[in-house]
N, C-alpha and C positions, 0 to 999 in steps of 0.2 A: 568765548561767544556770549556767555551770560553777561559779562561785563559790558560788552558792546550793546547788547539789548537794553541793559539798565541805563546806559548813557543816552541811547536813543529815546527811551521812554521818558527820561528826565527832560531832555530838550523839547519833546513833544508836549509834555505836561506843562512846562514853562510857557510854551507858545500858546497853548489853549487857555491857560490862566490869564493871559494878557487881554483876552476878549477879542471877538471877531470884528472884521470889517465886512460889511455886507455888500454884495455885488449884484448888479443887474447887467445883462449884456444882450445884444442883438447882432445878428450877422446875416449876410447874404453871400451866396457863392455857388459852388458846383460840386456835385457828387458823381462819381464815375464807377461803372460796374458792367459786367457782361453776363446776364442771366440766360444761359444757354437754353433751358427748357422753355422759357417764355418766348424767346426769339424763334425757337422751333415751332411753337404754336402759331406765331405770326406767319412763318413761311408756309406751313401746311394750310392755314386759313386762306392765304392768298391763292395757293394752288387749287384748293377745293372751290373757291369762289369763281376762279376762271373756268373751271370745269363745269360750273353751273351757269355759265353765261354772263358773269359780271365783267364789265368793261371798265378797267381803271380803278377798281377798289383797292386801296393801298392801306397797308398796316405798318406803322412805323416801328422799327426795332427798338428795344430797350438797351441803351448803353450809357445811361447817365443823363442828368438834367440839372437845371437850376434848383436851388432850394433856399429856404429861409430858416432862421434859427432864433430861439429864445432861451435864455438861461438865467438862473437865479441861484445864489449860493452865499457862502461865508468863507472868509479867508483869515488865517492866522499867519504868524511869521514864517513858519515852516510847513504849513499845510493849507490846502484849499479844497473845499467840497462844493460841487456845483451840480444842480439838477438841470440837464440840458435837453431840450426838445428840438428835433429837426422836423421840418415840414416839407415833404416832397409832393408836388402836384403835377400831373400831366393831363392835358385835355386835347382830344382830337375830334374834329368834326368834318363830315363829308356830306355833300348835298347833291341830290339828283343823280346818283350813281345808277347807270342803266344796267339791266341784266336781261338776257333772252336765252331761255333754255327750252327743252321740248314741251310745247304746249303752254308755256308760261313766260311772260315778259312784264317789265315794269321798271320802276325806279325806287331807290332807297335813300332816305336821309338817316344818317347815323351819327350819334354822339357818344364818345367814350370819355370817362373821367376816372382818374386814378389818384388815390391818396395813400401815402405811407407816413407813419409817425414813429420814428425811432426815438426813444427816450432813454438817456443814460445818466447814471450817477457817477460823475467824474471825480476821481481823487488825484490831486495834482501837488507838485512840489514847486513853489515859487522861488525863482532865482532873480534877484534884483541887482541892477548896476546903474546908478544914477537915474536917468529917466527911462531906462529900458527894463522890461520885465519878461522873463522867459519861464513858462510853466509847462513842463512835460507832465503827462498824466495817463491814467488808464481808467476805464469805466465799464462796468457791466450794465445791462439794461434790457429792455423789451422793445419789440417793434410790432405795430399793428398795421395791417394794410386792408384797403377796401377798393372796390371799383364799381362803377355804374355804367351800364350800356343801355342806350335807347335806340330802337330801330323802328322807323315809320316807313311803311312800304305801300306803294300804289301799284296795282296790277292791271293788266289790260283786260283780263277776263274773269276776275273774281274781286270780292270786296276788299277794300284797303284794310290793313291791320297795323297794330302798334304793340311793341313789346318793350317793357322795362325790366331789366335784370340788375340786381344788386349782388355783389360778391364780397366775401370776406376771406382773409388769409389767416385768421386767427392770430394768436400772440406767439412770438418767438423770442428766445433769448439771444441777445447780441453782445458783442464785445467791441470796444473802441480804444485804440491807441492814438494819442495825439499830442501836439505841442502848440501852445499859444505864444506869440511874440507881440508884445505891446510896447508902445511908446507913450509916455505920460504927456498929454497935451496941457492939462491943468491938474490941480491937486486931486480932483474928483472924477476925472474922465481920461480914458486912454483909447488909442486906436491902433489897430494892427491886423495881423493875419492869424488864422488857425488852420492847421492842416493835420492829416493823419490817415489812418487806415481803419476801416470798419469791417467786422466779420458778422455777416447776417444772412439769413435765408428765410424765404417764404415757404412754409411747409406744404401748402395746398391752396387751391382756389375753389371755394365752395359757394353755391348759390344760396344767398341769405334771404332774398325776397324776389318774387316774380309777379308781375302785373301784365295782363294782356297776353297776346300770343303773336307769332309770326310764322306764316307758312314757309317762307324762304329760309328763315333761321332754322326751323325744324329740319328742312331738307339738308342744309349744310352740316348741321350737327347731329345727324343720325337720330332724329326723333325729338330734338330740342332739349330743354332743361327744366327741371323741377326743383323746388326748394329742398336743400339737403344734398343735392348732387354735387360731385366734384369733377373737375376737368381732367380728362385722360387723353393721351395720344396713343396711337397704335397703328403702325404700318400705313402712314399717310392718311389717317383718319383722325377726327376729333369727335369726342362725345362726352356729355355730362351724364354720369351714372352714380348710383349709390356705391359706397365703399365696398359693400359686400357683394356687389354685382360684377366686379372687375373680372376679366378673363386673363389668362397667362400672358397674352400679348399686350395688355393694357399697361401703360406707364403713367403713373400719377405725375401731374405737372407740378414742379416746385420752382421756386425762383431764387437763384443764388445772387444776392445783392451785395456780396463782398466786394469792396473796392476802396479807393481813396477819396478824400474830400479836401476842398480848399475854400476857405471863407475869408471875406473882409469883415472885420468885427469891431464894434464899439463896446467898451465896458465902463460902467458907472460905479463908483465906489462911494459907499455911505459909511462914514466912520472917521476916526482920527488918523491923518497922515498915512494912507494906505501904502504909499511908496516912499 
């Protein structure tokens, strides 16, 4: 075993001594996952909205979406290191959604924006054959998530109001297993695909900033939301509360973003004969 480690260290040292080839890459593709908690929130929100007189207010489930990618790294003969950032964005807008409940009616304009940034440090092993290159790898990293919601409401019998809420999911450790398959188009550029599996989770959704207020939002969410509150579900209800105010029935909403990804990717090589 010791002899094997010595041989591996020797080849690694020889590879590193040769000097790196620097890489820049960009990609566009799809990531897929099923966050049960977040989709349960959507289901309850739709049910509560209907109970409060909303007609046609829809909440799209989370099950994956398009994403873009940027990466930068260095590559040796038997080793590749790359810092890779994914950018997930979702935007939903609804206009003039009517509601009518006891003594209250009006319309709502709503905008929702979601942003997730998984960043991983990928360690890969390049395998080259003529113009083809295959690099399986693994990378640990962190993921940050945020969301912004705006509700502008006009009522039939009270002044209009507007609410801006910003949420954060904090930072969470992630892990990614993947493989890149590239074909050399020129000596300095290649094109191909990247695919793999990501293990990640959003630990909570917390109100980071609040501006304005909304009477109908407060009605749906059992009193509304304040900065520092986290989102909980409990027996077909939703509410934002402080962590130390939770009851036995309250369930903290987390987001399981574990799933696969597939990208179409370009890689640019800066150095001497990378392939």
